[in-house]
C-alpha positions in Angstrom: 15.4 -10.7 -0.8 14.5 -13.2 1.8 12.1 -16.1 1.3 12.1 -17.0 5.0 8.8 -15.5 6.3 7.3 -16.2 9.7 3.6 -15.8 9.3 1.1 -15.6 12.2 -1.9 -17.9 12.1 -4.2 -17.1 9.3 -7.3 -18.2 7.4 -9.5 -17.3 4.4 -12.4 -14.9 5.3 -15.4 -14.4 3.0 -15.7 -10.8 1.9 -18.2 -9.5 -0.7 -19.7 -11.6 -3.5 -18.2 -14.8 -2.1 -14.6 -13.6 -2.5 -12.4 -15.2 0.1 -9.4 -13.2 1.4 -6.4 -14.3 3.4 -6.2 -12.8 6.9 -3.5 -13.2 9.5 -3.8 -11.8 13.1 -1.2 -11.4 15.8 -1.1 -9.8 19.2 -3.8 -8.1 21.3 -4.9 -4.6 21.9 -6.4 -1.9 19.6 -6.7 -3.4 16.1 -4.3 -2.2 13.4 -5.1 -3.2 9.8 -2.1 -3.1 7.3 -2.9 -2.5 3.7 -0.1 -3.2 1.2 1.0 -2.0 -2.1 3.8 -2.8 -4.7 1.5 -1.2 -7.1 -2.0 -2.8 -6.7 -0.6 -6.3 -6.9 1.5 -7.1 -3.8 0.7 -9.2 -0.8 1.0 -8.4 2.9 4.4 -10.1 3.0 6.0 -6.7 2.4 5.3 -5.9 6.1 7.0 -9.0 7.5 9.1 -8.9 9.7 9.5 -5.1 9.8 6.2 -4.3 11.5 5.7 -7.6 13.3 6.7 -6.2 16.8 3.6 -3.9 16.7 1.9 -7.0 18.0 3.5 -6.4 21.3 0.8 -3.9 22.2 -1.7 -4.0 19.3 -3.6 -6.6 17.4 -2.1 -6.5 14.0 -4.2 -7.7 11.0 -2.4 -8.6 7.8 -4.7 -8.8 4.7 -4.1 -10.1 1.2 -6.5 -8.5 -1.4 -8.4 -10.7 -3.8 -6.1 -12.5 -6.2 -3.1 -11.3 -4.3 -0.8 -13.3 -2.0 -2.7 -16.2 -0.4 -6.2 -15.0 -1.2 -8.4 -16.7 -3.7 -8.6 -15.4 -7.3 -11.2 -15.2 -10.0 -11.0 -16.9 -13.3 -11.0 -13.5 -15.0 -8.7 -11.0 -13.3 -10.7 -8.1 -15.0 -13.3 -8.6 -12.3 -11.0 -6.9 -9.8 -11.5 -3.1 -9.5 -10.6 -0.4 -7.0 -14.3 -0.4 -5.9 -14.3 -4.1 -5.3 -11.1 -3.9 -3.3 -12.6 -1.2 -1.1 -15.7 -3.2 -0.6 -13.8 -6.3 0.3 -11.7 -4.6 2.9 -14.8 -3.0 4.5 -16.5 -6.4 4.5 -13.5 -8.1 6.2 -13.4 -5.5 9.0 -17.2 -6.1 9.5 -16.9 -9.8 9.3 -14.1 -10.0 11.8 -15.9 -7.5 14.1 -12.8 -5.5 14.7 -13.9 -2.0 13.7 -13.1 0.7 14.1 -9.5 0.0 13.2 -6.3 2.0 12.9 -5.5 1.8 9.1 -2.0 1.8 7.8 -2.1 2.3 4.0 1.2 1.8 2.2 1.4 2.7 -1.6 -1.8 1.4 -3.2 -3.1 0.5 0.3 -3.2 4.2 1.0 -5.7 4.8 -1.8 -7.9 2.1 -0.2 -7.4 3.7 3.2 -8.7 7.1 1.9 -11.7 5.5 0.4 -12.5 3.5 3.5 -12.1 6.5 5.8 -14.3 8.6 3.6 -17.0 6.0 2.7 -17.0 3.9 5.9 -15.9 6.3 8.7 -17.5 4.0 11.3 -14.9 1.3 10.5 -11.9 3.6 10.8 -10.4 5.0 14.0 -7.3 6.7 12.4 -5.5 6.7 9.1 -1.8 6.6 8.2 -0.8 7.2 4.6 2.7 5.9 3.9 4.4 6.7 0.6 1.1 6.7 -1.2 -1.0 8.5 -3.7 -4.2 10.6 -3.8 -5.1 10.4 -7.5 -4.4 9.0 -11.0 -2.6 12.3 -11.7 -0.1 11.5 -8.8 0.4 8.0 -10.2 1.4 9.5 -13.5 3.7 12.0 -11.9 5.3 9.1 -10.0 6.3 7.3 -13.2 7.4 10.6 -14.8 9.9 11.2 -12.0 11.1 7.6 -12.0 11.8 8.0 -15.8 13.7 11.3 -15.2 15.9 9.7 -12.6 16.5 6.7 -14.8 17.4 8.8 -17.8 19.8 11.0 -15.8 21.5 8.2 -13.8 21.4 5.3 -16.2 21.5 6.9 -19.7 22.6 3.6 -21.2 19.6 1.8 -19.8 17.3 4.7 -20.9 18.6 4.4 -24.4 17.7 0.7 -24.5 14.2 1.5 -23.1 13.6 4.1 -25.8 14.8 1.8 -28.5 12.4 -1.0 -27.3 9.6 1.5 -27.0 10.2 2.7 -30.6 9.9 -0.9 -31.7 6.4 -1.0 -30.1 7.2 -2.9 -26.9 4.9 -2.0 -24.1 6.4 -1.1 -20.7 4.9 -4.1 -18.9 6.6 -6.5 -21.3 9.1 -8.7 -19.5 12.0 -7.3 -21.6 11.2 -3.7 -20.7 10.5 -4.5 -17.1 14.0 -6.0 -16.8 15.4 -2.6 -18.0 13.2 -0.6 -15.6 14.4 -2.8 -12.7 17.7 -1.0 -12.9 16.1 2.1 -11.3 14.5 0.4 -8.3 17.4 0.7 -5.9 18.1 4.3 -7.1 14.6 5.7 -6.8 13.1 3.6 -4.0 15.8 3.5 -1.3 17.9 5.9 0.8 20.6 3.1 0.9 20.4 1.0 -2.2 21.7 -2.0 -0.2 18.5 -1.9 1.8 16.6 -3.3 -1.2 17.9 -6.7 0.0 15.7 -6.2 3.1 12.5 -6.5 1.2 10.7 -9.7 2.0 9.1 -11.9 -0.7 7.9 -15.4 -1.3 6.3 -17.3 -4.2 3.0 -15.7 -5.2 3.7 -12.4 -3.3 3.1 -10.4 -6.5 0.4 -11.0 -9.1 2.3 -10.2 -12.3 -0.6 -11.1 -14.5 -2.9 -8.6 -12.7 -0.4 -5.7 -13.1 -0.9 -4.8 -16.8 -4.7 -5.3 -16.5 -5.1 -3.1 -13.5 -2.5 -0.4 -14.4 -2.5 -0.5 -18.2 0.1 -2.3 -20.2 2.2 0.8 -20.8 1.9 2.2 -17.3 5.5 3.3 -17.0 4.7 6.0 -19.6 0.9 6.4 -19.6 -1.3 5.0 -16.8 -4.4 3.1 -17.9 -6.8 0.3 -16.9 -8.4 0.5 -13.5 -5.7 3.0 -12.2 -7.0 5.7 -14.5 -10.5 5.3 -13.0 -9.5 5.7 -9.4 -11.0 8.8 -7.9 -9.0 12.0 -7.1 -9.3 12.1 -3.3 -7.9 15.6 -2.8 -11.2 17.5 -2.9 -12.6 15.2 -0.3 -9.8 15.1 2.2 -11.0 18.0 4.2 -14.0 16.0 5.0 -12.1 13.2 6.8 -13.6 12.5 10.2 -10.6 10.6 11.5 -7.1 11.6 12.5 -4.6 11.5 9.6 -0.8 11.1 9.5 1.2 11.2 6.3 4.7 9.5 6.2 7.1 10.5 3.4 10.6 9.3 2.6 13.2 12.1 2.1 14.9 10.0 -0.6 11.7 8.7 -2.3 12.3 9.7 -5.9 9.0 8.2 -7.0 6.4 9.5 -4.6 8.7 12.3 -3.5 8.0 14.6 -0.5 6.6 17.5 -2.5 3.9 15.2 -3.8 3.2 13.9 -0.3 2.7 17.4 1.0 -0.4 17.6 -1.2 -2.2 15.6 1.5 -1.8 18.3 4.1 -2.6 21.0 1.7 -6.0 19.4 1.2 -6.3 18.1 4.8 -4.7 20.9 6.8 -5.2 19.1 10.2 -3.1 16.2 9.1 0.2 15.4 10.7 3.1 15.2 8.3 6.3 13.3 9.0 9.4 12.9 6.8 11.7 9.9 7.4 15.2 11.2 6.8 16.9 7.9 6.0 14.2 6.3 3.8 13.0 6.1 0.3 9.7 4.5 -0.7 9.8 1.9 2.0 10.0 3.6 5.4 8.9 0.6 7.3 11.8 -1.4 5.8 14.6 1.2 6.0 13.6 2.9 9.3 11.2 0.4 11.0 12.0 1.6 14.6 11.3 5.2 13.7 8.0 4.2 11.9 6.8 2.2 14.8 7.6 5.0 17.2 5.6 7.4 15.1 2.7 5.0 14.8 2.4 4.3 18.5 2.6 8.0 19.3 -0.1 8.8 16.7 -2.4 5.9 17.7 -2.1 6.8 21.4 -3.4 10.3 20.6 -6.4 9.1 18.6 -9.8 9.6 20.2 -11.0 6.7 22.3 -13.3 4.1 20.7 -16.9 5.1 21.2 -18.3 1.5 20.8 -18.0 -0.3 24.2 -18.0 -3.8 22.7 -17.5 -5.5 19.4 -19.7 -8.2 17.8 -19.1 -11.7 18.8 -18.0 -14.4 16.3 -15.0 -14.1 14.1 -13.8 -11.2 16.2 -12.1 -13.7 18.5 -8.4 -14.4 17.9 -7.5 -16.9 15.2 
C-alpha cells in the first residue's frame, strides 16, 4: 500500500451541528461527489489516484465523513450515526452550493447515496452504487460469504478463528482481525496482487469507530449502528434520479447476485459487471470504471437550475 498521496486543495467545511468535514475539490465541470467506504470508517483516500483523472472534465469533490480521515471528530464516537452522516453530506452539498451532484457511492458510501437520493432528491442528479449494500441483511450476507470463502480456502486460519471465538474473543479484537486479514486478497480482488494498489495514509481508517458502529462481533453478527440502517429495497422504485450499479465479477463479499437485488427493486437501473474486478473496481479497472461513469453522466437529464448560489460554491 502506498503512503504517497497527492491531494487537491482542501479545507474544513461546517456541516450540521457544528461538525466540520474535510473537503477537497479538483477540476471544473458538472460536480461529482465521491462517497467512500471501507466499512463505515474509511476516508476518501481510497479514491486517490484511481479516479483523479475525472477532474479532466468534471469537478470532483472528495469528502471525509465526521471522525474519518482529515475531518474533525467528537469526544464520544457514539454520537456518529447513519442519520448524522446523511445529514452531514446533504449539508456540505448545500453549503458548497454545488447541487445537484452526480453521486458515486462506494461500499458504505452507497448506503449514504441511496438515502440522499431518496430524502434529498433536489441535491442529486444521478446515483452510482459501486460494490455496495441495500440493507443490514445484505451486510450480514456479506460477512457470511467471506467466512465461507475463508473456511474453504484457508482452513488452518479458520480453525484458529473458531478457537479464538470459542475462547470468547470478539471478531473486532486485534488478534482476530489479524486472522481475518488473510481473506482480504482472496475475497476482495480479481488479482490478489492488486491489493498493493490500495492507497492509504495515517488516519485513513478510524479503527476505534469500527466496533462501535458495526458491533464488536460484526464478522459473525452485525450490531451497533449498522443493524439500524434502513432496508432501502422497498423504496428504490421511488428513485427520481438515474441509477447505475457496478458489481465486480470476482467480489466474493458483495457478490454479483447480491448486487442484482438493486435492479430487481429498481427495474430502470443500469447494471454493469466489471469482469476483472473484485470489491474495488475503481482500483482494479479504473479506466473501465471512468468510461462507464462518463457515459452514464453524459446521459443524465440536464440540470434544471440555471445557476448555483454564490459563496463557497467557488473553487477552493
